[in-house]
C-alpha positions as a Markdown table, in Angstrom:
| # | Residue | x | y | z |
|---|---|---|---|---|
| 1 | Unk | -6.7 | -8.7 | 74.2 |
| 2 | Unk | -6.6 | -4.6 | 74.5 |
| 3 | Unk | -3.4 | -5.5 | 72.6 |
| 4 | Unk | -4.5 | -7.7 | 69.4 |
| 5 | Unk | -7.4 | -5.5 | 68.7 |
| 6 | Unk | -4.5 | -2.6 | 69.1 |
| 7 | Unk | -2.8 | -4.6 | 66.4 |
| 8 | Unk | -5.9 | -5.2 | 64.2 |
| 9 | Unk | -6.6 | -1.6 | 64.3 |
| 10 | Unk | -2.9 | -0.7 | 63.2 |
| 11 | Unk | -3.1 | -3.1 | 60.5 |
| 12 | Unk | -6.3 | -2.0 | 59.2 |
| 13 | Unk | -5.4 | 2.3 | 59.8 |
| 14 | Unk | -2.3 | 0.8 | 57.6 |
| 15 | Unk | -3.9 | -0.5 | 54.8 |
| 16 | Unk | -7.2 | 1.9 | 54.6 |
| 17 | Unk | -3.9 | 4.6 | 54.2 |
| 18 | Unk | -1.8 | 2.9 | 51.3 |
| 19 | Unk | -5.3 | 2.7 | 49.1 |
| 20 | Unk | -6.4 | 5.8 | 50.4 |
| 21 | Unk | -2.7 | 7.0 | 48.6 |
| 22 | Unk | -3.1 | 5.2 | 45.4 |
| 23 | Unk | -1.2 | 2.3 | 46.1 |
| 24 | Unk | -3.1 | -1.4 | 44.9 |
| 25 | Unk | -2.2 | -4.9 | 45.6 |
| 26 | Unk | -2.4 | -7.4 | 42.9 |
| 27 | Unk | -5.1 | -9.1 | 43.8 |
| 28 | Unk | -6.9 | -5.5 | 43.8 |
| 29 | Unk | -5.4 | -4.5 | 40.1 |
| 30 | Unk | -6.2 | -7.9 | 38.8 |
| 31 | Unk | -9.7 | -8.1 | 40.0 |
| 32 | Unk | -10.6 | -4.2 | 38.2 |
| 33 | Unk | -12.7 | -4.6 | 35.0 |
| 34 | Unk | -11.2 | -2.0 | 32.2 |
| 35 | Unk | -12.5 | -1.6 | 29.0 |
| 36 | Unk | -9.6 | -2.6 | 27.4 |
| 37 | Unk | -7.5 | -4.8 | 28.5 |
| 38 | Unk | -5.0 | -7.4 | 26.0 |
| 39 | Unk | -1.4 | -8.0 | 25.7 |
| 40 | Unk | 0.1 | -6.4 | 22.4 |
| 41 | Unk | 2.7 | -8.3 | 20.4 |
| 42 | Unk | 6.0 | -7.5 | 22.7 |
| 43 | Unk | 4.1 | -9.2 | 25.5 |
| 44 | Unk | 3.2 | -6.4 | 27.6 |
| 45 | Unk | -0.7 | -6.7 | 29.4 |
| 46 | Unk | -2.3 | -3.5 | 27.9 |
| 47 | Unk | -5.6 | -2.1 | 30.1 |
| 48 | Unk | -7.1 | 1.5 | 28.9 |
| 49 | Unk | -10.1 | 2.4 | 30.7 |
| 50 | Unk | -10.9 | 4.6 | 28.0 |
| 51 | Unk | -10.2 | 4.5 | 23.7 |
| 52 | Unk | -7.7 | 6.6 | 23.4 |
| 53 | Unk | -8.5 | 10.5 | 21.8 |
| 54 | Unk | -4.6 | 12.0 | 21.2 |
| 55 | Unk | -2.3 | 8.9 | 19.3 |
| 56 | Unk | 0.9 | 9.2 | 17.9 |
| 57 | Unk | 2.0 | 6.7 | 15.5 |
| 58 | Unk | 5.1 | 5.5 | 15.1 |
| 59 | Unk | 4.7 | 3.0 | 12.2 |
| 60 | Unk | 3.3 | 3.3 | 8.6 |
| 61 | Unk | 0.9 | 0.7 | 8.2 |
| 62 | Unk | -0.5 | 2.1 | 12.1 |
| 63 | Unk | -1.1 | 5.5 | 10.2 |
| 64 | Unk | -2.8 | 4.0 | 7.2 |
| 65 | Unk | -5.2 | 1.4 | 9.6 |
| 66 | Unk | -6.2 | 4.1 | 11.9 |
| 67 | Unk | -7.4 | 6.5 | 8.7 |
| 68 | Unk | -9.1 | 3.5 | 7.4 |
| 69 | Unk | -10.6 | 3.5 | 10.4 |
| 70 | Unk | -12.1 | 6.9 | 10.3 |
| 71 | Unk | -9.1 | 8.4 | 12.6 |
| 72 | Unk | -7.9 | 12.2 | 11.6 |
| 73 | Unk | -7.6 | 14.2 | 14.5 |
| 74 | Unk | -6.9 | 12.1 | 17.3 |
| 75 | Unk | -4.0 | 12.0 | 15.6 |
| 76 | Unk | -1.2 | 14.0 | 16.7 |
| 77 | Unk | 1.8 | 13.2 | 15.2 |
| 78 | Unk | 3.4 | 10.2 | 12.8 |
| 79 | Unk | 6.7 | 8.7 | 11.8 |
| 80 | Unk | 9.0 | 9.8 | 9.3 |
| 81 | Unk | 8.4 | 7.1 | 6.7 |
| 82 | Unk | 4.6 | 7.7 | 6.3 |
| 83 | Unk | 4.2 | 8.4 | 3.5 |
| 84 | Unk | -0.1 | 6.8 | 2.2 |
| 85 | Unk | -3.0 | 8.3 | 2.3 |
| 86 | Unk | -1.4 | 11.9 | 1.5 |
| 87 | Unk | -4.0 | 14.1 | 4.2 |
| 88 | Unk | -0.8 | 12.3 | 6.7 |
| 89 | Unk | 1.3 | 15.0 | 5.2 |
| 90 | Unk | 0.5 | 17.9 | 7.4 |
| 91 | Unk | 0.9 | 16.4 | 11.1 |
| 92 | Unk | 3.5 | 16.4 | 13.1 |
| 93 | Unk | 6.7 | 14.2 | 12.8 |
| 94 | Unk | 8.2 | 12.3 | 15.5 |
| 95 | Unk | 10.7 | 9.1 | 15.8 |
| 96 | Unk | 11.5 | 6.7 | 18.4 |
| 97 | Unk | 15.5 | 7.7 | 18.0 |
| 98 | Unk | 14.7 | 11.3 | 18.9 |
| 99 | Unk | 14.2 | 12.6 | 22.6 |
| 100 | Unk | 11.0 | 11.3 | 24.2 |
| 101 | Unk | 10.3 | 15.3 | 25.3 |
| 102 | Unk | 9.4 | 16.8 | 21.8 |
| 103 | Unk | 6.5 | 13.4 | 22.6 |
| 104 | Unk | 5.7 | 13.8 | 26.1 |
| 105 | Unk | 5.0 | 17.8 | 25.4 |
| 106 | Unk | 2.1 | 17.1 | 23.5 |
| 107 | Unk | 0.7 | 14.6 | 26.0 |
| 108 | Unk | -0.4 | 12.0 | 23.9 |
| 109 | Unk | -2.2 | 9.1 | 25.9 |
| 110 | Unk | -1.3 | 6.1 | 23.1 |
| 111 | Unk | 1.9 | 5.9 | 21.3 |
| 112 | Unk | 2.0 | 2.8 | 18.8 |
| 113 | Unk | 4.9 | 1.2 | 18.2 |
| 114 | Unk | 6.2 | -2.3 | 16.3 |
| 115 | Unk | 7.8 | -4.9 | 18.3 |
| 116 | Unk | 11.0 | -3.5 | 16.2 |
| 117 | Unk | 11.0 | -0.4 | 17.7 |
| 118 | Unk | 11.1 | -1.7 | 21.5 |
| 119 | Unk | 14.2 | -4.4 | 20.2 |
| 120 | Unk | 16.0 | -1.5 | 19.2 |
| 121 | Unk | 15.1 | 1.3 | 21.5 |
| 122 | Unk | 14.1 | 0.2 | 24.9 |
| 123 | Unk | 15.0 | 3.2 | 26.4 |
| 124 | Unk | 12.7 | 5.1 | 24.7 |
| 125 | Unk | 9.5 | 2.8 | 25.3 |
| 126 | Unk | 10.4 | 3.1 | 29.3 |
| 127 | Unk | 10.8 | 6.4 | 28.9 |
| 128 | Unk | 7.4 | 7.4 | 27.6 |
| 129 | Unk | 5.8 | 4.1 | 30.5 |
| 130 | Unk | 7.3 | 5.8 | 33.1 |
| 131 | Unk | 6.0 | 8.9 | 32.3 |
| 132 | Unk | 2.1 | 7.3 | 32.3 |
| 133 | Unk | 2.4 | 7.5 | 28.5 |
| 134 | Unk | 0.3 | 3.9 | 27.0 |
| 135 | Unk | 2.9 | 2.0 | 24.4 |
| 136 | Unk | 1.1 | -1.0 | 22.7 |
| 137 | Unk | 3.6 | -2.9 | 20.1 |
| 138 | Unk | 1.7 | -4.1 | 17.4 |
| 139 | Unk | 3.0 | -5.9 | 14.1 |
| 140 | Unk | 1.3 | -9.3 | 13.0 |
| 141 | Unk | 4.2 | -11.5 | 12.0 |
| 142 | Unk | 1.9 | -13.7 | 9.0 |
| 143 | Unk | -0.8 | -13.1 | 7.4 |
| 144 | Unk | -3.2 | -15.2 | 9.4 |
| 145 | Unk | -2.6 | -12.7 | 12.3 |
| 146 | Unk | -3.8 | -9.3 | 10.1 |
| 147 | Unk | -7.8 | -9.6 | 11.7 |
| 148 | Unk | -6.5 | -9.6 | 15.5 |
| 149 | Unk | -4.1 | -7.1 | 14.9 |
| 150 | Unk | -6.7 | -4.7 | 13.3 |
| 151 | Unk | -8.9 | -5.6 | 15.2 |
| 152 | Unk | -7.2 | -4.5 | 18.3 |
| 153 | Unk | -6.0 | -1.2 | 16.8 |
| 154 | Unk | -10.3 | -0.3 | 16.9 |
| 155 | Unk | -10.1 | -1.8 | 20.5 |
| 156 | Unk | -7.6 | 0.7 | 21.8 |
| 157 | Unk | -9.5 | 3.7 | 19.5 |
| 158 | Unk | -13.1 | 2.8 | 20.0 |
| 159 | Unk | -13.6 | 1.8 | 16.6 |
| 160 | Unk | -14.7 | -2.1 | 17.0 |
| 161 | Unk | -17.7 | -2.0 | 14.1 |
| 162 | Unk | -15.4 | -0.4 | 12.0 |
| 163 | Unk | -12.7 | -2.3 | 11.9 |
| 164 | Unk | -15.0 | -5.6 | 11.6 |
| 165 | Unk | -16.7 | -3.8 | 8.5 |
| 166 | Unk | -13.3 | -3.3 | 6.6 |
| 167 | Unk | -11.9 | -6.7 | 7.4 |
| 168 | Unk | -15.7 | -7.8 | 6.4 |
| 169 | Unk | -15.1 | -6.6 | 3.0 |
| 170 | Unk | -11.6 | -6.9 | 3.0 |
| 171 | Unk | -11.7 | -10.7 | 3.1 |
| 172 | Unk | -14.4 | -9.9 | 0.6 |
| 173 | Unk | -12.4 | -8.8 | -1.8 |
| 174 | Unk | -9.2 | -11.4 | -1.2 |
| 175 | Unk | -12.3 | -14.1 | -2.4 |
| 176 | Unk | -13.1 | -11.8 | -5.8 |
| 177 | Unk | -8.9 | -12.4 | -6.1 |
| 178 | Unk | -8.8 | -15.8 | -5.3 |
| 179 | Unk | -12.5 | -16.7 | -7.1 |
| 180 | Unk | -10.2 | -15.2 | -10.7 |
| 181 | Unk | -7.0 | -16.3 | -9.9 |
| 182 | Unk | -8.0 | -20.4 | -9.3 |
| 183 | Unk | -9.7 | -20.3 | -13.1 |
| 184 | Unk | -6.2 | -20.0 | -14.4 |
| 185 | Unk | -5.2 | -23.5 | -15.7 |
| 186 | Unk | -1.7 | -23.3 | -16.3 |
| 187 | Unk | -0.6 | -20.6 | -12.8 |
| 188 | Unk | 3.0 | -19.0 | -13.0 |
| 189 | Unk | 6.4 | -19.9 | -10.8 |
| 190 | Unk | 7.5 | -17.0 | -8.9 |
| 191 | Unk | 10.3 | -15.9 | -6.8 |
| 192 | Unk | 10.0 | -13.5 | -4.7 |
| 193 | Unk | 13.1 | -10.9 | -3.8 |
| 194 | Unk | 12.7 | -9.1 | -0.1 |
| 195 | Unk | 16.2 | -8.0 | -0.5 |
| 196 | Unk | 19.0 | -7.6 | -1.9 |
| 197 | Unk | 21.6 | -9.0 | 0.6 |
| 198 | Unk | 22.0 | -13.0 | -0.1 |
| 199 | Unk | 19.0 | -12.4 | -2.3 |
| 200 | Unk | 16.6 | -13.2 | 0.8 |
| 201 | Unk | 13.0 | -14.3 | 0.1 |
| 202 | Unk | 10.2 | -14.3 | 2.6 |
| 203 | Unk | 9.0 | -17.4 | 4.6 |
| 204 | Unk | 5.8 | -19.4 | 3.2 |
| 205 | Unk | 3.3 | -18.5 | 5.9 |
| 206 | Unk | 4.5 | -14.4 | 5.1 |
| 207 | Unk | 2.1 | -12.1 | 4.3 |
| 208 | Unk | 4.3 | -11.9 | 1.0 |
| 209 | Unk | 3.7 | -15.7 | 0.1 |
| 210 | Unk | 0.4 | -15.6 | 0.6 |
| 211 | Unk | 0.1 | -12.8 | -1.9 |
| 212 | Unk | 1.4 | -14.7 | -4.4 |
| 213 | Unk | -0.4 | -17.7 | -3.7 |
| 214 | Unk | -3.9 | -15.9 | -3.6 |
| 215 | Unk | -2.6 | -14.1 | -7.2 |
| 216 | Unk | -2.4 | -17.1 | -8.4 |
| 217 | Unk | 1.6 | -17.5 | -8.4 |
| 218 | Unk | 3.3 | -20.6 | -7.1 |
| 219 | Unk | 6.0 | -19.7 | -4.8 |
| 220 | Unk | 9.8 | -21.2 | -5.5 |
| 221 | Unk | 11.1 | -20.6 | -2.7 |
| 222 | Unk | 8.4 | -23.2 | -0.2 |
| 223 | Unk | 11.9 | -24.6 | 1.7 |
| 224 | Unk | 12.8 | -20.4 | 2.8 |
| 225 | Unk | 13.2 | -20.4 | 6.2 |
| 226 | Unk | 13.2 | -18.0 | 8.6 |
| 227 | Unk | 16.7 | -15.7 | 9.9 |
| 228 | Unk | 15.4 | -16.0 | 13.3 |
| 229 | Unk | 11.6 | -16.2 | 15.1 |
| 230 | Unk | 10.9 | -12.3 | 15.3 |
| 231 | Unk | 10.9 | -12.5 | 11.6 |
| 232 | Unk | 9.4 | -13.8 | 8.3 |
| 233 | Unk | 12.4 | -13.0 | 5.9 |
| 234 | Unk | 14.4 | -15.6 | 5.1 |
| 235 | Unk | 18.4 | -16.0 | 3.0 |
| 236 | Unk | 17.8 | -17.9 | 0.3 |
| 237 | Unk | 21.5 | -17.2 | -2.0 |
| 238 | Unk | 21.7 | -16.5 | -5.6 |
| 239 | Unk | 23.0 | -20.1 | -5.9 |
| 240 | Unk | 19.8 | -21.7 | -4.6 |
| 241 | Unk | 18.2 | -19.3 | -7.5 |
| 242 | Unk | 20.0 | -20.3 | -9.9 |
| 243 | Unk | 19.5 | -24.3 | -9.5 |
| 244 | Unk | 15.6 | -22.8 | -10.0 |
| 245 | Unk | 16.2 | -20.4 | -12.6 |
| 246 | Unk | 14.3 | -22.4 | -15.1 |
| 247 | Unk | 11.3 | -22.9 | -13.4 |
| 248 | Unk | 11.5 | -19.1 | -12.7 |
| 249 | Unk | 8.4 | -17.5 | -14.9 |
| 250 | Unk | 8.1 | -13.9 | -13.0 |
| 251 | Unk | 10.9 | -12.9 | -10.7 |
| 252 | Unk | 9.6 | -10.2 | -8.3 |
| 253 | Unk | 11.8 | -8.0 | -6.2 |
| 254 | Unk | 10.0 | -5.5 | -3.7 |
| 255 | Unk | 11.1 | -1.4 | -2.6 |
| 256 | Unk | 11.1 | 0.0 | 0.2 |
| 257 | Unk | 12.4 | 2.1 | 3.0 |
| 258 | Unk | 12.4 | -1.4 | 5.3 |
| 259 | Unk | 13.4 | -3.8 | 3.3 |
| 260 | Unk | 14.7 | -2.7 | -0.9 |
| 261 | Unk | 15.4 | -6.0 | -2.9 |
| 262 | Unk | 17.4 | -5.1 | -6.5 |
| 263 | Unk | 15.9 | -3.7 | -9.9 |
| 264 | Unk | 14.7 | -5.0 | -13.2 |
| 265 | Unk | 18.4 | -4.0 | -14.5 |
| 266 | Unk | 20.6 | -5.0 | -11.6 |
| 267 | Unk | 18.9 | -8.3 | -10.8 |
| 268 | Unk | 19.5 | -9.0 | -14.9 |
| 269 | Unk | 23.2 | -8.0 | -15.0 |
| 270 | Unk | 23.4 | -10.3 | -12.2 |
| 271 | Unk | 26.2 | -13.5 | -13.0 |
| 272 | Unk | 24.1 | -16.0 | -14.4 |
| 273 | Unk | 20.8 | -13.9 | -14.3 |
| 274 | Unk | 20.5 | -14.4 | -17.5 |
| 275 | Unk | 19.9 | -18.0 | -17.9 |
| 276 | Unk | 16.8 | -17.7 | -15.5 |
| 277 | Unk | 13.8 | -17.9 | -17.3 |
| 278 | Unk | 12.1 | -15.0 | -16.1 |
| 279 | Unk | 14.7 | -12.8 | -16.9 |
| 280 | Unk | 15.5 | -13.9 | -19.8 |
| 281 | Unk | 11.8 | -13.0 | -20.8 |
| 282 | Unk | 11.9 | -9.6 | -19.4 |
| 283 | Unk | 9.6 | -10.7 | -16.7 |
| 284 | Unk | 11.5 | -9.1 | -13.8 |
| 285 | Unk | 9.1 | -6.3 | -11.5 |
| 286 | Unk | 9.3 | -4.0 | -8.4 |
| 287 | Unk | 6.7 | -4.0 | -6.1 |
| 288 | Unk | 6.3 | -1.5 | -3.2 |
| 289 | Unk | 6.6 | -3.4 | 0.2 |
| 290 | Unk | 4.2 | -1.5 | 1.1 |
| 291 | Unk | 1.7 | -3.1 | -0.8 |
| 292 | Unk | 2.7 | -6.6 | -0.9 |
| 293 | Unk | 4.1 | -7.3 | 3.1 |
| 294 | Unk | 2.6 | -4.4 | 5.2 |
| 295 | Unk | -0.4 | -5.1 | 7.1 |
| 296 | Unk | -2.3 | -2.8 | 5.7 |
| 297 | Unk | -6.1 | -3.0 | 3.7 |
| 298 | Unk | -4.1 | -1.2 | 0.4 |
| 299 | Unk | -2.6 | -4.9 | 0.2 |
| 300 | Unk | -6.0 | -6.2 | -2.0 |
| 301 | Unk | -4.4 | -4.0 | -4.5 |
| 302 | Unk | -0.8 | -5.6 | -4.0 |
| 303 | Unk | -2.3 | -9.1 | -5.1 |
| 304 | Unk | -4.7 | -7.3 | -8.2 |
| 305 | Unk | -0.9 | -6.2 | -8.9 |
| 306 | Unk | 0.7 | -9.1 | -8.5 |
| 307 | Unk | -1.8 | -10.7 | -11.0 |
| 308 | Unk | -1.1 | -8.0 | -13.6 |
| 309 | Unk | 2.4 | -9.5 | -14.0 |
| 310 | Unk | 1.1 | -13.1 | -13.9 |
| 311 | Unk | -1.4 | -12.7 | -16.3 |
| 312 | Unk | -1.2 | -9.4 | -18.2 |
| 313 | Unk | -3.0 | -11.1 | -21.3 |
| 314 | Unk | -5.8 | -11.3 | -18.2 |
| 315 | Unk | -5.6 | -8.9 | -15.9 |
| 316 | Unk | -4.6 | -6.4 | -18.4 |
| 317 | Unk | -6.9 | -7.1 | -21.3 |
| 318 | Unk | -8.8 | -3.8 | -22.0 |
| 319 | Unk | -12.0 | -6.0 | -24.0 |
| 320 | Unk | -13.7 | -5.0 | -20.8 |
| 321 | Unk | -14.8 | -1.6 | -21.7 |
| 322 | Unk | -17.5 | -2.7 | -24.3 |
| 323 | Unk | -19.8 | 0.1 | -24.0 |
| 324 | Unk | -21.4 | 2.5 | -26.5 |
| 325 | Unk | -21.3 | 5.1 | -23.8 |
| 326 | Unk | -18.8 | 8.1 | -24.1 |
| 327 | Unk | -15.4 | 7.5 | -22.6 |
| 328 | Unk | -14.6 | 9.1 | -19.3 |
| 329 | Unk | -11.1 | 10.4 | -18.1 |
| 330 | Unk | -11.3 | 8.2 | -15.3 |
| 331 | Unk | -12.3 | 5.2 | -17.5 |
| 332 | Unk | -9.2 | 6.3 | -19.8 |
| 333 | Unk | -6.8 | 6.4 | -16.8 |
| 334 | Unk | -7.7 | 2.7 | -16.3 |
| 335 | Unk | -7.2 | 2.0 | -19.8 |
| 336 | Unk | -4.2 | 3.6 | -20.1 |
| 337 | Unk | -2.3 | 2.0 | -17.7 |
| 338 | Unk | -3.9 | -1.2 | -18.5 |
| 339 | Unk | -2.4 | -1.3 | -22.0 |
| 340 | Unk | 1.0 | -0.2 | -20.7 |
| 341 | Unk | 0.8 | -2.6 | -17.8 |
| 342 | Unk | 2.8 | 0.0 | -15.7 |
| 343 | Unk | 2.3 | -1.0 | -11.9 |
| 344 | Unk | 0.5 | 1.6 | -9.6 |
| 345 | Unk | 1.9 | 4.3 | -8.7 |
| 346 | Unk | 2.9 | 4.2 | -4.8 |
| 347 | Unk | 4.4 | 7.5 | -3.2 |
| 348 | Unk | 7.5 | 7.6 | -0.5 |
| 349 | Unk | 8.8 | 10.7 | 1.2 |
| 350 | Unk | 10.1 | 12.8 | -1.2 |
| 351 | Unk | 7.0 | 13.0 | -3.4 |
| 352 | Unk | 4.9 | 15.3 | -1.3 |
| 353 | Unk | 8.0 | 17.8 | -2.2 |
| 354 | Unk | 7.6 | 18.4 | -5.8 |
| 355 | Unk | 7.5 | 21.8 | -6.0 |
| 356 | Unk | 5.5 | 22.5 | -9.5 |
| 357 | Unk | 2.8 | 20.3 | -11.5 |
| 358 | Unk | 0.8 | 18.4 | -9.4 |
| 359 | Unk | 1.3 | 16.2 | -6.3 |
| 360 | Unk | 0.3 | 12.8 | -5.4 |
| 361 | Unk | -3.2 | 12.9 | -4.0 |
| 362 | Unk | -3.8 | 16.4 | -4.6 |
| 363 | Unk | -6.3 | 16.5 | -6.7 |
| 364 | Unk | -9.7 | 18.3 | -5.0 |
| 365 | Unk | -12.2 | 16.1 | -7.1 |
| 366 | Unk | -10.6 | 12.2 | -6.5 |
| 367 | Unk | -10.9 | 10.5 | -3.7 |
| 368 | Unk | -8.3 | 8.1 | -2.2 |
| 369 | Unk | -11.6 | 5.6 | -2.1 |
| 370 | Unk | -12.3 | 5.9 | -5.5 |
| 371 | Unk | -11.6 | 2.9 | -7.9 |
| 372 | Unk | -9.8 | 4.9 | -10.1 |
| 373 | Unk | -8.0 | 7.2 | -7.7 |
| 374 | Unk | -4.5 | 5.3 | -8.6 |
| 375 | Unk | -5.1 | 4.7 | -12.0 |
| 376 | Unk | -5.3 | 8.3 | -12.4 |
| 377 | Unk | -2.8 | 9.3 | -10.1 |
| 378 | Unk | 0.1 | 6.6 | -12.2 |
| 379 | Unk | -1.5 | 8.4 | -15.6 |
| 380 | Unk | -1.0 | 12.4 | -14.9 |
| 381 | Unk | 2.7 | 11.1 | -12.2 |
| 382 | Unk | 3.3 | 9.4 | -15.9 |
| 383 | Unk | 2.3 | 12.3 | -18.3 |
| 384 | Unk | 0.4 | 10.4 | -20.2 |
| 385 | Unk | -2.6 | 12.8 | -19.5 |
| 386 | Unk | -2.4 | 16.5 | -19.3 |
| 387 | Unk | -4.8 | 18.3 | -16.4 |
| 388 | Unk | -4.9 | 21.4 | -14.4 |
| 389 | Unk | -2.6 | 20.9 | -11.2 |
| 390 | Unk | -5.8 | 20.3 | -8.2 |
| 391 | Unk | -8.2 | 19.6 | -10.5 |
| 392 | Unk | -8.8 | 16.1 | -12.7 |
| 393 | Unk | -12.0 | 16.7 | -13.7 |
| 394 | Unk | -12.6 | 12.5 | -13.4 |
| 395 | Unk | -16.1 | 12.5 | -15.0 |
| 396 | Unk | -15.1 | 15.0 | -17.8 |
| 397 | Unk | -15.6 | 13.1 | -21.8 |
| 398 | Unk | -13.2 | 12.1 | -23.9 |
| 399 | Unk | -12.9 | 14.3 | -27.4 |
| 400 | Unk | -11.3 | 12.8 | -30.2 |
| 401 | Unk | -8.2 | 15.6 | -29.8 |
| 402 | Unk | -7.5 | 14.8 | -26.3 |
| 403 | Unk | -7.1 | 10.7 | -26.9 |
| 404 | Unk | -5.2 | 11.9 | -29.7 |
| 405 | Unk | -2.7 | 14.1 | -27.7 |
| 406 | Unk | -2.6 | 10.8 | -24.9 |
| 407 | Unk | -2.0 | 8.9 | -27.8 |
| 408 | Unk | 1.2 | 10.2 | -28.9 |
| 409 | Unk | 2.0 | 10.2 | -25.2 |
| 410 | Unk | 2.4 | 6.4 | -25.1 |
| 411 | Unk | 3.9 | 6.0 | -28.4 |
| 412 | Unk | 6.4 | 7.1 | -30.2 |
| 413 | Unk | 5.5 | 8.6 | -34.2 |
| 414 | Unk | 7.1 | 9.7 | -37.1 |
| 415 | Unk | 6.0 | 12.7 | -37.7 |
| 416 | Unk | 4.2 | 13.4 | -41.2 |
| 417 | Unk | 2.3 | 15.1 | -43.5 |
| 418 | Unk | -1.4 | 14.9 | -44.1 |
| 419 | Unk | -4.3 | 16.4 | -45.6 |
| 420 | Unk | -6.7 | 17.1 | -43.2 |
| 421 | Unk | -9.9 | 19.0 | -44.1 |
| 422 | Unk | -10.4 | 20.9 | -40.1 |
| 423 | Unk | -7.0 | 20.9 | -39.3 |
| 424 | Unk | -7.4 | 24.5 | -38.4 |
| 425 | Unk | -10.1 | 23.4 | -35.5 |
| 426 | Unk | -7.6 | 21.3 | -34.1 |
| 427 | Unk | -4.7 | 22.9 | -30.9 |
| 428 | Unk | -1.8 | 20.2 | -32.0 |
| 429 | Unk | -2.1 | 20.1 | -35.6 |
| 430 | Unk | 1.3 | 18.1 | -35.7 |
| 431 | Unk | 0.1 | 15.1 | -33.0 |
| 432 | Unk | -3.1 | 15.2 | -35.5 |
| 433 | Unk | -1.0 | 14.5 | -38.6 |
| 434 | Unk | 1.7 | 12.6 | -37.3 |
| 435 | Unk | -1.6 | 9.9 | -35.2 |
| 436 | Unk | -3.4 | 10.6 | -38.7 |
| 437 | Unk | -0.3 | 9.5 | -41.0 |
| 438 | Unk | 0.6 | 6.9 | -38.5 |
| 439 | Unk | -3.1 | 5.5 | -39.2 |
| 440 | Unk | -4.2 | 5.0 | -35.1 |
| 441 | Unk | -6.8 | 7.1 | -35.8 |
| 442 | Unk | -8.9 | 7.5 | -39.0 |
| 443 | Unk | -10.3 | 10.7 | -41.2 |
| 444 | Unk | -13.8 | 10.2 | -41.2 |
| 445 | Unk | -14.6 | 12.7 | -44.5 |
| 446 | Unk | -11.6 | 13.4 | -44.6 |
| 447 | Unk | -12.4 | 15.5 | -41.5 |
| 448 | Unk | -10.9 | 14.4 | -37.8 |
| 449 | Unk | -13.5 | 15.8 | -35.8 |
| 450 | Unk | -11.4 | 16.9 | -32.7 |
| 451 | Unk | -14.5 | 18.3 | -30.9 |
| 452 | Unk | -16.0 | 15.3 | -31.3 |
| 453 | Unk | -16.4 | 12.9 | -27.8 |
| 454 | Unk | -15.2 | 8.7 | -28.4 |
| 455 | Unk | -17.0 | 6.0 | -26.8 |
| 456 | Unk | -15.2 | 3.3 | -25.0 |
| 457 | Unk | -15.6 | 0.8 | -27.6 |
| 458 | Unk | -14.3 | 2.9 | -30.1 |
| 459 | Unk | -11.4 | 3.6 | -27.9 |
| 460 | Unk | -10.2 | -0.2 | -27.6 |
| 461 | Unk | -10.1 | -0.7 | -30.8 |
| 462 | Unk | -7.9 | 2.5 | -31.3 |
| 463 | Unk | -5.8 | 1.2 | -28.8 |
| 464 | Unk | -5.0 | -2.3 | -29.9 |
| 465 | Unk | -3.9 | -1.3 | -32.9 |
| 466 | Unk | -1.0 | -0.1 | -31.1 |
């Protein structure tokens, strides 16, 4: 009897000792309630007691979405290809191709990756985990997984409420885009090139394919099959494209660091491609993969850009500017991009290395949240609108002379002499003479009136003369 009691006591002592040393049985561990618990996209179970406060993001979409969630100081590091929003640029750069010591030295409580990184650098991930760092792998392979992905980012960072609000706004905007597209009767047929290799495209359930549909296009490659279970990229080939060439109204190729389709010129000179309807009609476009294939909220901008490619006569019609109110600089920027049918500018890592002049996103008076941000940046970086390096003055009113200077940049004009009574009041007399003699802008009783403010309606009439 004493031996049995002694044995029981000994067993209990061993259990208590193990618990005291931090050793937990599976049963004890599984019963604990964690504030954050889910499976990531690499199949690992994530358990965290509290939201992360020191985050390193090694995928550009994660970084962009974290900023959308309202995080900034919490992000202590980013990946090499992260370029948006502009405020991320000063963040320290890390790479999964480097040694883990640089990451461990700053003591992050969360490192965000995607499955691609884990497949190609498993030792890097293991080293971080062995050091006690929470590593979370996320990537929505299809459009339908986007909401779940954003909700997980919200859980990890304590921004669940903000994530819900952003998703609601995102879907409202998508509904508006889809409603606009539903009014179009004769929809264009589209081929989407994801990479030049074997003229690859995307699967019907991919984010890009869904965007084409919402934007009012018909994806011609509905028969595309994924290369493997972990990708939405599909081999297609020039032969199959040429078989459907007479049906393809618009040819869209994405450009980016991960996936790069051809540019309009390289596509147009491929053997036999001049027989493709869209190519023959000059309807070949590039779009940044960040806007069309990356799981970010800017995706709605990508859909709007697709609409502009598919139906410029509708979505680039400047007749919507029909007010008698003075035209502002921000609205002029949008009108210019619409008139030129120019796609919005998106940054690469080289964008921020510019030494002189305006650098993307550096205007102190134009925030990325402005509905005119993309039009302003594109018009300035394209040289259509001149301004101070760091100030745009978006609400500033446009004078006739400022308008003349912009118009002069939009089109080549012959320089001819003109009798303008107040030419000495103009800072650029040659431009004024050129605009007047080419009958784009008219004199008022022989005078140009360079300082007179123009209205939206007036500018619409003038631009349509181009």
